[in-house]
N, C-alpha and C positions, 0 to 999 in steps of 0.2 A: 596676506589673503587668509581669511578664516574659512576653514572647511566646515560645512554644516552636514549633520547626519540627515539622511533622507526621511521624509515624512511617510510613515507606514499607514496606508489606507486600509490594510487588511492582510490576511494570510490565507494561503490555499495549499493544500496537499493533493497528491494524485488521487487519494481515496475520496476526499471530499469533493474534488472536481468530478470524479466519477459518479458520486452520489447525485450531484445536481444534474448531470447529463442523463442519468437513468431516470430520476424523478425529483423535480424541485421540492415536492412536499417531503420526500424522504430526507433530503438535505436539511430542510427546516426542522423536522423532528429530531434529527441527530445533532445539529449544530446550534440552532436557536433554542428549541425546547429542551434539548439534551435529555430526551426520554430514555429510560433504561431499556435494555434489550437482553433477552436471554442469551447465554453463551451458546454458540453454534458448535456442535461436535466437529464439523468440517473445519471451521475457523480455528478452533482450539488445537485440532490435530496439525493444522498448518503451523501454528505457533510452536508446537513441540518439535516438529520436523525441522523447522528453521533453526531452532535453538541447538539441535543436535548437529546440523551441518555447520553452524558457526563454530561450535566447540571442537568439531572434528579437526579443524585446521589449527587448533592449539597443539595437537600432537605432532611429533616429528614426522616428516613425510613417509618414511618406511612403515610407520605404524597406522597409517590411515587406511584401514581395511573395512570391509563390510562388517566383520565381527566387532571391530572397535566402535563403529557407528551404532550397531544394535545394542552394545553395552551402555551407550550413553542415553538410550531412549528412556528407560525406566527412571533413572535419576532426574531427567529433565521433566518428565511427567509428574514425579513426586514434588519437584520444586514448584511447579504450577499449582498443585493441590495445596501446598503449604501457603502459597500467596493468596489463594482464594478457594475455599472449600466447596463453593457452589459448583465447581466443575465436576465434582464427583456425582452431582445430582443430574447430570446430563443423561445418565444411563439407567435403564429399567432394572438391570441386574448385572452381576459379575460377568455373565457370558457376553452381554452386549459390550461391556467395556473391553473384554478380551478381544473381541472381533475388531473393535476400533483400534486397539493397539496393534493387532495383526496387520491392519491396513497401513498403519504408519510404518511398520517394519517393511512391508512390501515397497513402500515409496523410497525408503532408505536403500534397500537392495537395488531398486531400479536406478537410483542415482549413479551407482557405480557402473552401470551400463552406458551412461551418457557422458560422464567425465571421469578422468583418472586423477583423483585428488593427490596422489603421490607425485604428480608432475606439476602441481600448481602451488604457488606461494602468493596468496592474495595480498595486495597492498593494504586493503582495508576490508573490514567486515562490519555489518550493521553500522554503516557510516551515516551520521546525521549531516545533511547538507541544507543550506538555505542561501537564498540570494534575493535581492530586491530589484525588481524591474524598474525601468525609468519612470513608470507611472506611479510607483510607490507600493505596488503589490508585492508582498513577500511570498516566495515559493519555497516550500520546504518538504522534507520527507527523509526516510531512511532507505539507503541503498544496501541491498543484501551483501553484495560483494563488488569490490573494485580490483581489477587486475591491471597491472602496469607492466608492459613488455620492457626488456632491457633497452630498446630503442625509444621508449617513452610513450608509445601508443596505449591508450586507455580502453579497457573493455568493462562495460557496466553489466553486471549479472544479477538476475532476479530469479529466485526459486518460486515455482508455482506448484501447489499440491493438487490442483485440478488437472483435467485433461486439456490437451492443446486445442485451441479453437479452430473452427473451420475457416476457410478462406474469407468468408463474409464477415468474420469477427476478428480477424487478425489486426485490423487497423485500431480497433478499440483496445486490444491487448497491448499494442505498441505505444499507445498514447502515454501510458504510465512511464515507459522507458524513455520516450522522447522528452517527457516532463523532466525526468532526472538529468537527461543529457543537456537540456536547456539550462538547468541550475548549475551543472558542472561547467558548462561553457561560460556562463556569466561569472562564475567564481574564478576559473582558471585561465580563461581566454583561449581555450582549445576545445574543439569539437571532439568528443569521444570517438574512437575509431570504430567500435562495435558495440551494439546492444544485443544482449543474449538472454532469452527467456528459457529457463530449464523447467519443463513440465514433467512432474513426477507421477501424475495420475495417468490412468489409461495404460497405453503401451509405452509411455515415456517418449518425449520428443524435445528437441532443442530448436527454438526459433531464433534466427539471427538476422540482424538488420544493421546496415552501415549508414548512419545519418550524415547529412551534410548541413551547411549553414542554412540553406533554403528550407530544409525540413524544420530546423529549430526556430527559424523566424516565423514559419507558418504555425508552429506549436505555440509560440509566444502570442501571436495574434489570436489564436483560438482561446488561450487561457485568459487573455484580456477581455475577449468577448464574453466568456463565461462570467467573469467578474462583473462586467457591466450588467449582465442579466441578473446576477445575484443582488447587486445593489438596487436594481429596479424592483425586484421582489421585496427587498427590505423596505423600500420607500412606499410601495403600494399595498404591502401586506398580502399580495396575491401569490400563493405558492401552489402552482398547478400540479395535480396528481397525474402521473403518466403510467398507465397500466402496461405491464409486460409479464413475461414468464417469471421474472424475479419476484413478483408479488407473492408467489407461493411460499417464499421463505421470509417474508416481511413480518416483523412483530407488531406492526402498527395498523393492521387491516381494520380493527375496530374503530379507528379514528379517521379512516380514509374514505372520502366521498365515493370512490370507485367501488367500495364495498358497503355502502349505505351508512358510513360513519360520519361524524362531525369533528373536525379538528378543534382542539381547545383554542381559546384566545391566544394570540401571539404574545408571549411574555414581554414585559417591559425590560429594556436593557439599561443597565447602569451606565453612566457616562464613561467610566473607565473601560467598559467592555464593548463599546460601539466599534463597528468596523472602521470608522473614520478616526479612531484614536490615533494620537500622534506618538504613541509609545514606540521606542526603537525596537523592542522585542514584543511582538504581539503574542498573547498567550492563548487566544481563542483560535482554534483551527478552522477558520472560516474560509 
């Protein structure tokens, strides 16, 4: 019997799924048009803090202190600047940059009030995961941290540099974690025991959720429904704008009908880039 590789109809990450749920036109601008966006100080700060927390666990457990984390901050910021000098242009002056770094320091200090890294030995950090659903949709993304207990239970951990959401928005925050749990379940055949969101903004908070198979099957149905809606938009060319508070931070208001703009024509896609490509590894994060 010859085993055949699954046909990949497209690929989806939690962030791109979130974009489409927030605003289909935003998804189009980011994925189809691939329009450039200015770096966001908040997003870049998150990248730096994540990098520090990842490297903190390179140290022996007894050396994982607040001071050690703070000493990692400046080198990680400089590393980003070396990769892309435009980050330095996010600030009006040195004082604004210093305030930004001070906020990152506060988040790192807050982390130690939420977890004790000297008692943790993560099994994985910045783990890339991907799995193909039965319908051919590839799900993929990066898990900040994976903890495995001696008895085998898995905990999926994600760091957030914003404040914890209110009760009305917890479901949206947990969608990303359930997405990762679904991928890990399909990869390993076991439902993760715990999903944990560590919020480093505001007063700091840890949100925990124990999923079950019913949760992940519901997440799979939701993801497939999202993909059906994305395919419909691709076929019709109709990418509806959805106004929300997040519009205040969007770089594309000038092109958005909600703000009097006109989107550019939808670009032609090359055959090798179509979402219905049969490539085993899709390169577009659709």
